C-alpha positions in Angstrom: -15.1 4.7 -44.1 -17.8 6.0 -42.3 -18.0 9.7 -43.3 -20.4 10.0 -39.7 -17.7 9.9 -37.8 -16.0 13.2 -36.8 -12.4 13.9 -36.8 -13.0 13.8 -33.1 -14.7 10.0 -32.5 -12.4 9.5 -35.0 -9.0 9.7 -33.2 -10.8 8.7 -29.8 -11.7 5.5 -31.9 -8.0 5.4 -33.0 -7.2 5.9 -29.0 -9.1 3.2 -27.6 -7.9 0.9 -30.1 -4.6 0.6 -29.1 -4.8 0.5 -25.2 -2.8 -2.0 -23.8 -4.0 -4.2 -20.9 -3.5 -2.6 -17.1 -0.5 -4.5 -15.9 -1.4 -3.5 -12.2 -3.4 -6.2 -10.4 -6.5 -5.3 -8.2 -4.5 -5.6 -4.9 -1.4 -3.5 -6.2 -1.6 -0.9 -3.7 -2.5 -2.8 -1.0 0.9 -4.9 -1.7 2.8 -2.3 -2.0 1.7 -1.0 1.3 2.4 -3.8 3.1 6.1 -4.1 1.4 6.7 -0.5 2.5 5.1 -0.6 6.3 8.2 -0.3 8.2 9.0 2.4 5.6 5.7 4.3 6.2 6.2 4.0 10.0 9.2 5.4 9.7 7.9 9.0 7.6 4.8 9.1 10.5 7.6 9.1 13.2 9.1 11.8 11.3 6.1 13.7 11.8 4.8 13.1 8.3 0.7 12.7 7.9 -0.7 9.9 6.1 -2.1 12.1 3.2 1.9 13.8 2.7 3.0 9.9 2.2 0.3 9.2 -0.2 1.4 12.4 -2.2 4.7 10.7 -1.9 3.1 7.8 -3.9 1.1 9.6 -6.1 4.4 11.4 -7.5 6.2 8.2 -8.5 2.4 7.0 -10.4 0.9 5.1 -7.5 -2.3 6.7 -6.7 -3.9 6.8 -3.2 -5.4 9.0 -1.1 -4.4 9.7 2.5 -7.2 7.5 4.3 -6.8 4.6 1.6 -3.1 4.8 2.6 -4.1 4.9 6.6 -6.4 2.0 5.9 -4.6 -0.5 4.1 -1.5 0.6 6.6 -2.9 -0.3 9.7 -4.2 -3.7 8.0 -0.9 -4.6 7.3 0.6 -3.6 10.8 -2.2 -5.8 12.2 -1.4 -8.5 9.7 2.1 -8.7 10.8 1.3 -8.4 14.5 -0.2 -11.7 14.1 2.3 -13.4 12.2 5.1 -12.5 14.1 4.1 -12.2 17.7 6.0 -11.2 20.6 7.5 -14.8 22.0 6.2 -16.4 25.4 9.2 -16.6 28.0 9.0 -20.2 29.1 7.2 -21.6 32.2 10.2 -21.7 34.5 11.5 -18.2 33.8 7.6 -16.6 34.3 7.5 -18.3 37.9 11.2 -17.6 38.7 10.9 -13.5 37.6 14.5 -12.4 36.0 16.9 -14.4 38.6 19.5 -15.1 36.6 22.2 -18.1 37.8 
């Protein structure tokens, strides 16, 4: 054993050697926000701010700032709007108006 290593360094070394690989992927936060987008909309409709919602994420172990949450949430909403646009009316209904037969 190296006698020049202090007990503090030895403790640090042991701790670093025991580190396990992180399970979270780089896009983990973005994917969680994508999946929770509707619920985030609901919380915003109830008057909560992005900062308040981000603190709920942090309480659950998902570190997030309000500004990041807002950015990813708006991106998710735009993505959803592109994937499922409002369907167009058939052209014969457009020209005739709302006349039901």
